[in-house]
C-alpha positions, 0 to 999 in steps of 0.5 A: 300710367300703365294700361288697364289690367282686366281680370275676373270679378271677385266678390270682394270687388262688389263695394267698389263696383257698386260705388263706381255705378253710383258715380257713373249714373244718376241716382234714379238710374244707377243700380241698387245694391240688390240689382247689381248683386243679382247681375254679378251673381247670376249664373249666366253673367260675365263680370270683368273688372278694370284696374289702373295702378291696382285701383279698380276704375271700371267694370262690365257685366254681360249676361247670356240671355239665350243660346247665342244671344247676350246682353251687355248689362252695364259698362262703367268707367270712372270719369278720371279713367275715361279716354284711356282705353279702359272701356275698350279693354273691358268691351274686348274682354267681354266680347272675347269671352262671349265668342268662346261661348259661341254668342252671335248676337249681343245687345245693349241699351244706351241713353239717347242723349249719350252721344259719346257712348253711342259712338263708342259702341259703334266703333265696336260694330254695334248698330242702332235697331230700336228706340225704347221710349221711357226705358230709363224709369220713364225719365228718358229714352234709350237706343237698343244697339245690336252687334253681330259678326256680320254687322261688325264685318267679322262673319 
C-alpha cells in the first residue's frame, strides 16, 4: 500500500470525516455533526485529510487559539489504517502549517486510559502538563499535553 496522501480538507469530505470520528470515539464522546462542522469551518482552524488508495482514512483538526498558540482539536484515524504512518503524517502536516504561522505552543487533550495515544504524542515532543478531571463529559479524565520547540528539542 502506498504512503498516506495528506491534503487540505474540502467540504465534500465532511460526511466521511464525521463518520470516522463516530468510529474512533464512543458515542457520548464523539463530536456531533454541529460540533465538528463548527471546528472545521472556524476561520482559525486547519483541517487536513489523509487518504490511502484514494479512500479517506483519517483527519486532523487544529485551531489557532491566540497569537503563537494552537490546539489540536482531534486526530482521528480509522482502526484499519493505524500503525501505517497515517497519524504521524497528519501530525507532521499540522505542525508544518502551524510553524508557518509562527505558533510556539501547541496543546491537546488525551484520555488518561489511552496509553498508546499518549506515547504517540510524546514521540512528537508533547509533554503532560496537567490532569483534567472529568474532561470527557464527566465520564473520564484527560491529560493536557503541550508541545513547545524547546521541549521538542527544536529551539
